C-alpha positions in Angstrom: 0.0 0.0 0.0 2.8 2.4 0.9 4.7 1.6 -2.2 1.7 2.3 -4.4 1.0 5.6 -2.6 4.7 6.6 -3.0 4.6 5.8 -6.8 1.4 7.9 -7.2 2.9 10.8 -5.3 6.1 10.6 -7.4 4.1 10.5 -10.7 2.1 13.5 -9.7 5.2 15.5 -8.7 7.0 14.5 -12.0 4.0 15.7 -14.0 3.7 19.0 -12.0 7.4 19.8 -12.4 7.5 18.9 -16.1 4.7 21.3 -17.1 5.5 25.0 -17.2 3.5 26.8 -14.6 3.1 30.3 -15.9 0.1 32.3 -15.0 -2.0 33.9 -17.7 -2.6 37.1 -15.7 -1.6 39.0 -12.6 -3.9 40.8 -10.2 -2.9 44.1 -8.6 -4.6 46.0 -5.8 -4.4 49.7 -6.8 -5.3 52.4 -4.3 -5.0 56.2 -4.4 -6.4 59.3 -2.8 -8.5 61.8 -4.8 -10.2 64.9 -3.3 -8.3 64.3 0.0 -10.1 61.0 0.9 -9.3 57.4 0.1 -11.6 57.1 -2.9 -9.8 54.8 -5.3 -9.8 51.1 -4.5 -9.4 48.9 -7.6 -8.4 45.3 -8.3 -6.8 45.2 -11.8 -6.1 42.0 -13.8 -3.3 42.4 -16.4 -1.7 40.2 -18.9 1.8 38.7 -18.0 3.3 39.6 -21.4 4.9 43.0 -22.0 3.2 45.0 -24.8 4.8 47.3 -27.3 4.7 50.2 -24.8 6.7 48.3 -22.2 3.8 47.7 -19.8 1.0 45.1 -19.4 -2.4 45.1 -21.1 -5.2 45.9 -18.6 -7.7 43.0 -19.0 -10.3 43.7 -16.3 -11.0 45.9 -13.2 -13.3 45.7 -10.2 -13.6 47.9 -7.2 -14.8 51.5 -6.6 -13.8 55.0 -7.6 -15.3 57.9 -5.5 -17.9 55.4 -4.2 -19.0 54.2 -7.7 -18.6 50.5 -8.6 -16.4 49.8 -11.5 -18.2 47.7 -14.2 -15.3 47.1 -16.5 -12.5 48.3 -18.7 -13.3 50.1 -22.0 -11.2 48.3 -24.6 -9.0 50.5 -26.8 -9.5 50.0 -30.5 -5.7 50.2 -31.1 -2.5 50.8 -29.3 -3.8 54.2 -28.2 -7.4 55.3 -28.6 -8.7 58.8 -28.9 -12.5 58.6 -28.9 -13.0 62.4 -28.8 -13.4 62.5 -25.0 -10.5 60.3 -23.8 -7.1 59.2 -25.0 -6.2 55.9 -23.4 -4.1 52.8 -23.9 -5.1 50.7 -20.9 -1.5 49.8 -20.1 -0.4 49.0 -16.6 3.3 49.7 -15.7 5.3 48.2 -12.9 6.4 51.5 -11.4 4.3 54.4 -9.9 2.1 56.0 -11.0 1.3 52.7 -12.9 -0.1 54.3 -15.9 1.2 56.7 -18.6 0.0 60.0 -20.1 -2.8 58.1 -21.9 -3.9 56.2 -18.9 -6.8 53.7 -18.5 -10.5 54.0 -19.2 -12.7 52.3 -16.7 -16.5 52.3 -16.8 -19.2 52.5 -14.1 -22.9 53.3 -13.9 -21.9 56.9 -13.0 -19.8 57.3 -16.2 -16.3 56.7 -17.4 -13.1 57.2 -15.3 -9.8 58.0 -16.9 -6.7 57.8 -14.5 -3.8 59.4 -16.4 -0.4 61.0 -16.0 -0.7 64.8 -16.7 1.9 66.8 -18.7 2.8 68.7 -15.5 4.1 65.4 -14.0 1.1 64.8 -11.7 -1.3 61.9 -11.6 -4.9 62.8 -12.2 -8.3 61.1 -12.4 -10.6 62.5 -15.1 -14.3 61.7 -14.6 -16.8 62.0 -17.5 -19.4 63.5 -15.2 -17.1 66.5 -14.5 -17.2 66.1 -10.8 -13.4 66.7 -10.6 -13.2 69.7 -12.9 -11.7 70.1 -16.4 -8.3 68.5 -15.6 -9.5 65.9 -13.1 -8.9 65.2 -9.5 -5.3 65.1 -8.3 -4.3 61.6 -7.3 -1.9 61.2 -4.3 -0.9 58.3 -2.0 -0.8 56.0 -5.0 0.1 52.3 -4.3 -0.2 49.0 -6.1 0.4 45.6 -4.7 0.6 42.3 -6.6 -2.0 40.0 -5.0 -2.1 36.2 -5.4 -4.8 34.7 -7.5 -7.5 32.8 -5.5 -6.4 29.4 -7.0 -2.9 30.0 -5.7 -4.2 30.4 -2.2 -6.4 27.3 -2.5 -3.5 25.2 -3.7 -1.3 26.4 -0.9 -4.1 25.6 1.6 -4.6 22.2 0.2 -0.9 21.5 0.5 -0.8 22.7 4.2 -3.8 20.5 5.0 -2.0 17.5 3.4 1.1 18.2 5.4 -0.9 18.3 8.6 -2.5 14.9 7.8 1.0 13.4 7.1 2.3 14.7 10.4 -0.7 13.3 12.3 -0.4 10.0 10.6 3.3 9.7 11.5 2.6 10.5 15.1 0.0 7.7 15.2 -3.0 10.1 15.3 -2.6 10.4 19.0 -2.3 13.8 20.6 0.8 14.2 22.8 -0.3 14.4 26.5 1.6 16.7 28.8 2.1 15.4 32.3 0.3 17.4 35.0 
C-alpha cells in the first residue's frame, strides 16, 4: 500500500514539475487618494506579457472610484485610442504611477473614469461627469500591490492540510499528552 502511494505521489510530482507553470494574468490591488479622501480602490487584472509600450495590457477591473462601482475596462481600438473624450491605452506599468500619459479607461454606472499622468508630472483622475473639474482630481498616496490569485491560495491551503495529515499519521494520530 505504501509503495503504491509513493509511486502515485512521485508520478504527480513529475507531471507537475515537467509542465511549465506560468500564470496567464496578474492581479494588482491599486489604491489612491482623490479629493483628500481614500476614494480609489481597484483590483486590476493584467496580462503577463509585455506589450509594445513596455507595460502590461489591462484586462479587467473591479472595485470603486469615489464610491462608484467599476463595471469594466473600456477596450481600446488600437495601441492608443482617442475617442473624442478620452485618450487611453489601458497599459499597466510596474512603477508608480502605474499608468502613462494616456492612462486607463474604466466604466461605471456613473460614467467613465480615466486615470492618467498629466503633462505637469502629476497623476490625475478625469471623470466623465465632470465632478473633478476640467483637468480631473489630483491623485496622491498611490500604491499598487501584486496579489495572489485565489487558485494559488487554494492550492497552498490544500498542501498545508495534506502536510498536517501526514504529520498526524506519522505520530500515530494520538495527541501528545503533557504530564500534569
